[in-house]
C-alpha positions as CSV (number, residue, x, y, z in Angstrom):
1,X,-6.0,16.3,-7.9
2,X,-3.2,16.8,-5.3
3,X,0.3,16.4,-6.9
4,X,2.1,13.6,-5.1
5,X,5.7,12.4,-5.0
6,X,7.1,9.0,-4.4
7,X,10.1,8.9,-2.0
8,X,12.6,6.0,-1.7
9,X,14.9,5.7,1.3
10,X,17.4,2.7,1.6
11,X,17.1,0.9,4.9
12,X,20.7,1.6,5.7
13,X,19.9,5.3,5.8
14,X,16.5,5.0,7.5
15,X,17.6,6.6,10.8
16,X,19.1,9.6,9.0
17,X,15.6,10.4,7.8
18,X,13.7,9.3,10.9
19,X,13.2,12.9,12.1
20,X,11.9,13.9,8.7
21,X,9.4,11.1,8.8
22,X,8.2,12.0,12.3
23,X,7.8,15.7,11.4
24,X,5.9,14.7,8.3
25,X,3.4,12.7,10.4
26,X,3.3,14.9,13.5
27,X,4.4,18.5,12.7
28,X,5.0,20.8,15.6
29,X,2.0,22.9,16.6
30,X,-0.4,20.8,14.6
31,X,-4.0,20.5,15.8
32,X,-4.0,18.4,18.9
33,X,-7.2,17.1,20.5
34,X,-8.7,19.2,23.2
35,X,-9.9,17.1,26.1
36,X,-12.3,19.9,27.3
37,X,-14.2,19.6,24.1
38,X,-15.2,16.0,24.8
39,X,-18.0,16.3,27.3
40,X,-20.3,13.4,26.3
41,X,-20.8,10.5,23.9
42,X,-22.9,12.8,21.7
43,X,-20.1,15.2,21.1
44,X,-19.1,15.8,17.4
45,X,-15.7,14.1,16.5
46,X,-12.8,16.5,16.6
47,X,-10.4,17.1,13.7
48,X,-7.8,14.4,13.7
49,X,-4.1,14.6,13.0
50,X,-4.7,11.7,10.6
51,X,-6.8,13.8,8.3
52,X,-4.4,16.7,7.5
53,X,-3.3,15.1,4.2
54,X,-5.2,14.5,1.0
55,X,-3.2,11.2,0.8
56,X,-0.1,10.0,2.6
57,X,1.5,6.6,2.9
58,X,4.6,5.7,4.9
59,X,5.9,2.1,4.5
60,X,8.8,0.3,6.0
61,X,9.5,-3.2,4.5
62,X,12.4,-5.7,4.6
63,X,13.5,-4.1,1.3
64,X,13.1,-0.3,1.7
65,X,11.4,2.7,3.3
66,X,8.9,4.2,0.9
67,X,6.8,7.3,1.2
68,X,4.0,8.9,-0.8
69,X,3.2,12.5,0.1
70,X,2.4,15.8,-1.5
71,X,5.1,17.2,-3.8
72,X,5.7,20.2,-1.5
73,X,6.1,18.1,1.6
74,X,8.5,15.7,-0.2
75,X,10.7,18.7,-1.1
76,X,10.5,20.1,2.4
77,X,11.3,17.0,4.3
78,X,13.2,14.7,1.9
79,X,15.4,16.8,-0.2
80,X,18.9,15.5,0.7
81,X,21.2,17.9,2.5
82,X,25.0,17.9,2.1
83,X,25.3,16.0,5.4
84,X,22.9,13.3,4.2
85,X,24.8,13.1,0.9
86,X,28.0,12.5,2.8
87,X,26.3,9.7,4.8
88,X,25.0,8.2,1.5
89,X,28.5,8.1,0.1
90,X,29.6,6.1,3.1
91,X,27.2,3.4,2.2
92,X,28.1,3.6,-1.5
93,X,24.5,4.4,-2.4
94,X,23.0,7.7,-3.2
95,X,19.6,8.3,-1.6
96,X,16.8,8.2,-4.2
97,X,14.6,10.8,-2.6
98,X,11.9,12.4,-4.7
99,X,10.6,10.9,-7.9
100,X,10.9,13.0,-11.0
101,X,7.3,11.9,-11.9
102,X,4.3,13.6,-10.3
103,X,1.4,11.3,-9.3
104,X,-2.3,11.7,-8.5
105,X,-4.4,9.4,-6.4
106,X,-7.9,8.1,-7.4
107,X,-10.2,6.5,-4.9
108,X,-12.0,3.4,-6.2
109,X,-14.5,1.1,-4.6
110,X,-14.3,-2.5,-5.8
111,X,-16.7,-3.9,-3.2
112,X,-18.4,-7.3,-3.4
113,X,-15.2,-9.1,-4.4
114,X,-12.6,-10.9,-2.4
115,X,-9.2,-9.1,-2.1
116,X,-7.5,-10.8,-5.1
117,X,-10.5,-10.5,-7.5
118,X,-10.9,-6.8,-6.4
119,X,-7.3,-5.9,-7.4
120,X,-7.7,-7.7,-10.8
121,X,-11.1,-6.0,-11.4
122,X,-9.6,-2.5,-10.8
123,X,-6.2,-2.9,-12.3
124,X,-6.7,-5.1,-15.3
125,X,-8.4,-2.4,-17.5
126,X,-5.4,-0.1,-16.7
127,X,-2.9,-2.9,-17.4
128,X,-4.4,-3.6,-20.7
129,X,-4.4,0.1,-21.5
130,X,-0.7,0.2,-20.8
131,X,-0.9,2.5,-17.8
132,X,1.7,2.2,-15.0
133,X,0.0,2.4,-11.6
134,X,0.4,1.7,-7.9
135,X,-2.6,0.1,-6.2
136,X,-3.2,0.7,-2.5
137,X,-5.9,-1.0,-0.5
138,X,-6.5,0.5,3.0
139,X,-8.7,-0.8,5.8
140,X,-11.6,1.2,4.3
141,X,-11.0,2.0,0.6
142,X,-8.9,1.3,-2.5
143,X,-6.6,3.9,-4.0
144,X,-4.9,3.9,-7.4
145,X,-1.7,6.0,-7.6
146,X,-1.0,7.0,-11.2
147,X,1.3,9.4,-13.1
148,X,-0.4,12.8,-13.3
149,X,0.0,12.7,-17.1
150,X,-2.1,9.5,-17.2
151,X,-5.0,10.6,-15.1
152,X,-7.5,11.1,-17.9
153,X,-6.5,7.8,-19.5
154,X,-7.1,6.0,-16.2
155,X,-10.5,7.5,-15.7
156,X,-11.5,6.6,-19.3
157,X,-10.3,3.0,-18.7
158,X,-12.3,2.7,-15.5
159,X,-15.4,4.1,-17.0
160,X,-15.1,1.8,-20.0
161,X,-15.1,-1.1,-17.4
162,X,-18.3,0.1,-15.9
163,X,-17.0,2.3,-13.0
164,X,-18.7,5.6,-12.4
165,X,-17.8,8.5,-10.1
166,X,-20.1,8.8,-7.0
167,X,-20.0,12.2,-5.4
168,X,-21.3,10.9,-2.0
169,X,-18.4,8.5,-1.7
170,X,-16.0,10.7,-3.6
171,X,-14.8,7.6,-5.4
172,X,-15.2,5.6,-8.5
173,X,-17.6,2.7,-7.9
174,X,-18.7,-0.3,-9.9
175,X,-22.6,-0.3,-9.7
176,X,-22.6,-4.1,-10.6
177,X,-20.7,-5.0,-7.4
178,X,-22.5,-5.6,-4.1
179,X,-21.7,-2.9,-1.6
180,X,-19.9,-4.8,1.1
181,X,-16.4,-6.0,1.7
182,X,-15.9,-9.7,2.4
183,X,-13.1,-8.9,4.8
184,X,-11.5,-5.6,6.0
185,X,-8.2,-5.1,4.4
186,X,-5.3,-2.8,5.0
187,X,-2.9,-3.6,2.4
188,X,-1.7,-1.9,-0.5
189,X,-1.5,-3.1,-3.8
190,X,-0.3,-4.3,-7.0
191,X,0.3,-2.2,-10.0
192,X,1.0,-2.7,-13.7
193,X,4.0,-1.8,-15.7
194,X,3.5,-0.1,-19.1
195,X,4.4,-2.4,-22.0
196,X,4.5,-1.4,-25.7
197,X,2.4,-2.6,-27.3
198,X,0.2,-3.4,-24.2
199,X,-0.9,-7.0,-23.7
200,X,-4.4,-7.9,-25.0
201,X,-5.3,-10.4,-22.3
202,X,-4.6,-11.0,-18.6
203,X,-2.9,-14.3,-19.5
204,X,-0.5,-12.5,-21.8
205,X,0.1,-9.9,-19.1
206,X,1.0,-12.6,-16.6
207,X,3.3,-14.3,-19.1
208,X,5.1,-11.0,-19.8
209,X,5.4,-10.2,-16.1
210,X,7.0,-13.5,-15.2
211,X,9.3,-13.5,-18.2
212,X,10.5,-10.0,-17.1
213,X,11.0,-11.1,-13.5
214,X,13.0,-14.2,-14.7
215,X,15.2,-12.1,-17.0
216,X,16.0,-9.8,-14.1
217,X,16.6,-12.6,-11.6
218,X,13.7,-11.4,-9.4
219,X,12.1,-14.2,-7.4
220,X,9.5,-14.2,-4.6
221,X,10.9,-14.4,-1.1
222,X,8.9,-15.5,1.9
223,X,9.4,-13.6,5.2
224,X,8.2,-16.5,7.3
225,X,9.1,-14.9,10.6
226,X,7.0,-11.8,10.0
227,X,3.3,-11.9,11.1
228,X,1.2,-8.9,9.8
229,X,-2.1,-7.7,11.1
230,X,-4.5,-5.3,9.4
231,X,-6.0,-2.6,11.6
232,X,-7.1,1.1,11.8
233,X,-7.4,3.9,14.2
234,X,-10.6,3.9,16.3
235,X,-13.0,6.9,16.0
236,X,-16.3,5.4,17.1
237,X,-16.3,6.7,20.7
238,X,-16.2,10.5,21.1
239,X,-15.7,10.2,24.9
240,X,-12.3,8.5,24.3
241,X,-11.2,10.5,21.3
242,X,-8.3,12.3,22.9
243,X,-6.9,9.2,24.6
244,X,-7.1,7.1,21.5
245,X,-5.5,9.8,19.3
246,X,-2.6,10.2,21.8
247,X,-2.2,6.4,22.1
248,X,-2.1,6.0,18.3
249,X,0.5,8.8,17.9
250,X,2.6,7.4,20.7
251,X,2.4,3.8,19.4
252,X,3.4,4.9,15.9
253,X,6.3,6.9,17.2
254,X,7.6,3.9,19.2
255,X,7.3,1.7,16.1
256,X,9.1,4.0,13.8
257,X,11.9,4.9,16.3
258,X,12.8,1.2,16.6
259,X,12.8,0.8,12.8
260,X,10.1,-1.9,12.3
261,X,10.8,-4.7,9.8
262,X,7.3,-4.1,8.4
263,X,4.8,-1.2,8.8
264,X,2.6,0.6,6.4
265,X,0.5,3.6,7.4
266,X,-2.0,5.3,5.1
267,X,-3.6,8.7,6.0
268,X,-6.4,10.4,4.0
269,X,-8.7,13.4,4.5
270,X,-11.9,11.4,5.2
271,X,-10.9,8.2,7.0
272,X,-9.1,7.2,10.3
273,X,-5.5,6.1,10.0
274,X,-5.1,2.7,8.3
275,X,-2.2,0.3,9.4
276,X,-0.6,-2.9,8.3
277,X,2.0,-3.8,10.8
278,X,3.8,-6.7,12.6
279,X,1.7,-8.3,15.2
280,X,4.5,-8.0,17.8
281,X,4.2,-4.2,17.5
282,X,0.6,-4.1,18.7
283,X,1.8,-3.8,22.3
284,X,3.2,-0.3,21.5
285,X,-0.4,1.0,21.3
286,X,-1.4,0.0,24.8
287,X,-5.0,-0.8,25.1
288,X,-6.4,-3.2,22.5
289,X,-9.3,-0.7,22.1
290,X,-7.1,1.8,20.3
291,X,-7.0,-0.1,17.1
292,X,-9.9,-1.6,15.0
293,X,-9.3,-5.0,13.4
294,X,-8.9,-8.7,14.2
295,X,-5.5,-8.8,15.9
296,X,-5.5,-12.6,16.1
297,X,-5.6,-12.9,12.3
298,X,-2.3,-12.5,10.5
299,X,-0.7,-12.6,7.1
300,X,2.7,-13.7,5.8
301,X,4.4,-11.4,3.4
302,X,5.9,-12.6,0.1
303,X,8.3,-9.9,-1.2
304,X,9.7,-9.1,-4.7
305,X,12.8,-6.8,-4.7
306,X,12.2,-4.7,-7.8
307,X,15.4,-2.7,-7.5
308,X,16.6,-3.9,-11.0
309,X,13.5,-2.4,-12.7
310,X,12.9,1.2,-13.5
311,X,10.4,3.1,-11.4
312,X,7.7,2.9,-14.0
313,X,7.8,-0.9,-13.9
314,X,7.3,-1.3,-10.1
315,X,3.6,-1.9,-10.7
316,X,4.5,-5.4,-11.8
317,X,2.7,-6.9,-8.7
318,X,-0.7,-6.9,-10.5
319,X,0.5,-9.6,-12.8
320,X,1.7,-11.6,-9.8
321,X,-1.6,-11.1,-8.1
322,X,-3.4,-12.4,-11.1
323,X,-1.3,-15.6,-10.9
324,X,-2.5,-16.2,-7.4
325,X,-6.1,-15.6,-8.2
326,X,-6.2,-17.7,-11.3
327,X,-3.6,-20.3,-10.1
328,X,-1.1,-22.1,-12.2
329,X,-2.9,-23.2,-15.3
330,X,-6.1,-23.2,-13.2
331,X,-4.8,-26.1,-11.0
332,X,-4.6,-24.4,-7.6
333,X,-7.5,-22.0,-7.0
334,X,-10.5,-23.5,-8.7
335,X,-12.2,-24.6,-5.5
336,X,-10.7,-22.5,-2.7
337,X,-9.7,-18.8,-3.0
338,X,-6.5,-17.5,-1.5
339,X,-7.2,-14.5,0.7
340,X,-4.6,-11.9,-0.3
341,X,-3.5,-8.4,0.5
342,X,-1.0,-6.2,-1.4
343,X,1.5,-3.5,-0.9
344,X,3.4,-1.7,-3.7
345,X,6.3,0.5,-2.7
346,X,8.9,2.5,-4.6
347,X,11.2,-0.4,-5.4
348,X,9.4,-3.5,-4.1
349,X,6.2,-5.4,-4.3
350,X,4.6,-7.4,-1.5
351,X,1.9,-10.0,-1.6
352,X,0.4,-11.1,1.7
353,X,-1.4,-14.4,2.3
354,X,-2.7,-16.4,5.3
355,X,-0.3,-19.0,6.6
356,X,-2.6,-21.9,5.5
357,X,-2.4,-20.6,1.9
358,X,1.4,-19.9,1.9
359,X,2.5,-23.2,0.2
360,X,-0.1,-23.0,-2.6
361,X,0.7,-19.3,-3.1
362,X,4.4,-19.9,-3.5
363,X,3.8,-22.9,-5.8
364,X,1.7,-20.7,-8.1
365,X,4.3,-17.9,-8.0
366,X,7.1,-20.2,-8.8
367,X,5.4,-21.2,-12.1
368,X,6.7,-18.6,-14.5
369,X,6.5,-18.2,-18.3
370,X,4.9,-21.1,-20.1
371,X,4.7,-23.1,-16.9
372,X,8.5,-23.1,-16.3
373,X,9.2,-23.2,-12.5
374,X,11.2,-20.4,-10.9
375,X,14.0,-21.6,-8.4
């Protein structure tokens, strides 16, 4: 129920807000791990800096820097000062800091499905209900960021689809799904833009999505020189808790100071830090044991610059994700699924696929309304 805000920072002004981002993540005097408390492998895990927030996401992409944090922290760290406004005028662009809309986050488990099917399973009932959302999949869980005013409508839509709130997991779960993930995922996900009247089928939603993108001259762009890995902070060895926490903080600081081309960090109250970052940045974290995840596997990002669209339409990625799952007219994905991940940010959407699937993914995405190819 925490009230969250969405913050957008143009990349040209990233360094002017870098200190605010670092203070948000690592506030002075915050609870630091106490080495003296770690006396054996049976010690209870200490509180982590990564669990101070009900929900927080910091993402840097080739298009923008985007932040989701509590409304109070957004005001404290990202309300523009006169000096920052003067800097903004030099770049002929005013910083779009805090969203006027308040958001809440809902934890949802869509286990037993591959990444693409999971996003469709969770977002399609909301899309068909005309609800605008952001979908964020971390290494451990899925999260739906929705306007606070739409919270009850989202819950009804999920329950109508068979989801139920499970107190133990503190999340909405689908009892019909098997409780396992096919593959750990740290991405963030697609969302759906409100349409009046809402579409009645997923196919209609896809057609409207691609028609809108085409009208606004928004086309998918492949970042072929970026290799992304999915990982998370390690918390399975109490004897190395302090060292791992310090290495994780230091690694993140190094990454952020040098303005990565791509990094997404998600923090919640109950899970270790979840990361999606460039493979070349792994060296900033020192020992390979600091991060969980298969570092040798990587994804290629396909970005959509949604700047021409209003904020409430940035959830458009769900329609794009559906195109990848279902293929172009069913031609591409009948036999082999494309393993996908997602990241929705304030003014952009990113779909991530394995390199072997890149050509098929782009071919599906280029087929727009009524099968007409995009450029």
